[in-house]
C-alpha positions in Angstrom: 273.0 27.4 69.3 272.3 30.4 67.1 274.3 33.5 68.0 273.3 37.0 66.7 275.4 40.3 66.7 274.7 43.9 66.0 277.0 46.5 64.8 277.3 49.3 67.2 279.7 52.1 66.5 281.7 50.0 64.0 282.1 47.3 66.6 280.3 43.9 67.0 278.0 43.5 70.2 276.6 40.1 70.7 272.9 40.0 71.7 271.9 37.7 74.6 269.2 35.1 74.0 265.9 35.6 75.8 262.7 33.7 76.1 259.3 34.5 74.6 256.4 35.1 77.0 255.3 31.6 75.8 255.8 29.2 73.0 252.3 29.8 71.9 253.5 33.2 70.7 255.8 31.3 68.4 253.0 29.0 67.3 251.0 32.1 66.4 253.7 33.4 64.4 254.1 30.0 62.5 250.4 29.7 61.9 250.4 33.1 60.1 253.6 32.7 58.3 255.2 29.2 57.9 258.1 30.7 56.0 259.7 31.8 59.2 260.8 28.2 59.5 261.6 28.0 55.6 258.3 25.9 55.1 256.2 26.4 51.9 253.0 25.5 53.5 249.3 26.3 53.7 248.1 25.8 57.5 244.9 24.0 57.2 244.4 23.5 60.9 245.3 24.4 64.5 244.7 22.4 67.7 243.2 19.7 65.6 241.5 16.9 67.7 242.6 13.5 66.8 240.3 10.5 66.9 242.1 9.0 70.0 242.6 12.1 72.0 245.1 14.9 72.0 245.3 17.9 69.5 247.8 18.4 66.8 249.3 22.0 67.2 249.4 22.9 63.4 248.7 21.0 60.3 249.8 22.2 57.0 249.7 21.1 53.3 252.4 21.7 50.7 252.0 22.3 47.0 252.4 18.5 46.2 249.3 17.9 48.4 251.4 16.2 51.2 250.8 17.0 54.9 253.2 18.4 57.6 252.5 17.9 61.2 254.0 20.6 63.4 254.4 20.0 67.2 255.5 22.7 69.6 257.5 21.4 72.6 255.7 23.7 74.9 256.1 22.5 78.6 256.5 18.9 77.7 259.9 17.0 78.0 261.7 16.3 74.5 261.0 12.5 74.8 257.3 13.2 75.5 256.8 15.5 72.5 258.8 13.0 70.2 256.5 10.1 71.3 253.4 12.2 70.9 254.5 13.4 67.5 255.0 9.8 66.3 251.6 8.9 67.8 249.9 11.9 66.0 251.8 11.0 62.9 250.2 7.6 62.8 246.8 9.3 62.8 247.7 11.8 60.1 248.9 8.9 57.8 245.2 7.6 57.5 243.6 10.9 56.7 241.7 10.7 53.5 241.4 13.3 50.8 237.7 14.1 51.6 238.5 14.4 55.3 241.3 16.7 54.6 238.9 19.0 52.7 236.5 18.9 55.6 239.1 19.6 58.1 240.3 22.6 56.1 236.8 24.0 55.2 236.1 24.0 59.1 239.4 25.9 59.9 239.7 28.4 57.1 235.9 28.7 56.5 236.4 28.3 52.8 237.1 25.5 50.3 240.5 23.9 50.2 240.7 24.2 46.7 240.2 27.8 46.7 242.6 28.4 49.5 245.2 26.2 47.9 245.0 28.0 44.5 245.3 31.3 46.3 248.4 30.2 48.3 250.3 28.1 45.5 248.8 29.7 42.3 248.0 26.2 41.1 245.2 23.7 41.3 245.1 21.1 44.1 245.8 17.4 43.4 242.8 15.0 43.2 244.6 12.7 45.7 246.1 14.2 48.8 248.5 12.9 51.6 250.5 10.4 49.7 253.1 11.1 52.3 253.5 13.2 55.4 256.2 15.0 57.4 256.8 15.5 61.1 258.3 18.6 62.6 259.0 19.4 66.2 259.5 23.0 67.0 261.6 23.8 70.3 264.0 26.3 71.7 266.4 23.3 72.5 266.7 19.6 72.8 268.9 17.4 75.0 271.5 15.2 73.3 269.4 12.0 73.8 266.4 13.4 72.0 268.6 14.7 69.2 270.0 11.3 68.8 266.3 9.8 68.8 265.3 12.1 65.9 268.5 11.4 64.0 268.1 7.7 64.4 264.5 7.7 63.3 265.3 9.9 60.3 268.6 8.4 59.1 268.2 4.8 60.0 264.5 4.1 59.6 263.6 6.8 57.0 261.0 8.5 59.0 260.4 12.1 57.6 260.9 13.7 61.1 263.0 16.8 62.0 263.4 19.4 64.5 263.4 23.1 64.1 265.1 25.1 66.8 264.3 28.7 67.4 266.2 31.4 69.1 264.6 34.6 70.5 266.5 37.9 71.0 265.5 41.0 72.6 267.5 44.4 72.4 266.4 47.8 73.1 262.7 47.3 72.5 263.4 45.2 69.3 262.6 41.5 69.1 264.5 39.0 66.9 263.7 35.4 66.0 266.0 32.9 64.2 265.5 29.3 63.4 267.6 26.4 62.1 267.0 22.6 61.5 268.5 19.7 63.3 268.8 17.7 60.0 269.1 18.6 56.3 265.4 18.8 55.2 265.8 17.6 51.7 267.8 14.6 52.8 265.2 13.6 55.4 262.3 13.9 53.0 264.5 12.1 50.1 265.2 9.2 52.5 261.6 8.8 53.5 260.4 8.9 49.8 263.0 6.4 48.8 261.3 3.9 51.0 257.9 4.2 49.5 258.6 5.3 45.8 259.8 3.1 43.1 263.3 3.6 41.7 263.5 6.2 38.9 263.5 4.6 35.4 265.8 7.2 34.1 263.0 8.7 31.7 261.1 12.0 32.4 257.5 12.0 31.8 256.0 15.1 30.1 252.2 15.3 29.7 251.3 17.6 26.9 248.0 19.2 26.2 245.6 22.0 26.8 246.1 25.9 26.5 247.2 25.6 22.9 250.0 23.1 23.5 250.3 20.0 21.6 253.0 17.4 21.0 253.1 17.7 17.2 254.0 21.3 17.5 256.7 20.5 20.1 258.2 17.7 18.1 258.2 19.8 14.7 259.9 22.9 16.4 261.9 21.3 19.1 260.7 22.6 22.3 258.9 21.5 25.5 256.8 24.1 27.4 254.8 24.1 30.7 252.4 26.5 32.4 250.1 26.7 35.3 252.7 27.5 38.1 256.4 27.0 38.8 255.6 23.4 40.1 255.0 22.4 36.5 257.6 24.6 34.7 260.6 24.3 37.1 261.0 20.5 36.5 261.7 21.3 32.8 265.1 22.8 33.9 266.2 19.1 34.5 265.7 18.1 30.7 268.6 18.5 28.4 268.6 18.5 24.4 270.1 15.1 24.5 267.5 13.4 26.5 265.5 10.6 24.4 261.8 11.1 23.8 259.2 8.5 23.5 255.7 9.3 22.4 253.0 7.4 24.2 
């Protein structure tokens, strides 16, 4: 459980947790700004109907073109929301790239490529939804439900996690904190390890466009990238001793 203190007259005074008027308020906040949960997402749908009944609370897409399904616990029991999240995940897995574009266009009232570029400052991939993530947002979970989520993620490599939020109220001010049940990078890493081929040990650098060419890089001993940090940041993994193979 998250605890929060304020400094008052040089002393610490702990704030008591409270309950927001409804979890739909938290859903509103996440819809407007997923970063409150530490998520780098563009929300592309809310209360999205599935083909077999039920509605997904929030659906987001990340800069890699993968989807994240977000379910609020609301008034359901933890076991119910876990089962429903898995059920919805089986539907999200089958969403095709054209359908994702259609869903987004309906919700955002503008093309996905345009919204994506505005959000991430990069062009969208031609193929979307190569993998997906499941996230349950709740103010609390019972020990049994925590064990179920841990079992699915750690033993079976399901990319599922729980984000807990704590709400505080003090003298007319409201505060919201969040924390994850499991380490997010480890959860995603275990899931990807089940579907992606093992790394060959070589980095692949595709060179071309915007005045860049392989001959100049070979002659002057450099590699560069542009078009957004998703392209440039991976270059930090390279070192001068790495071998190069021109294909």
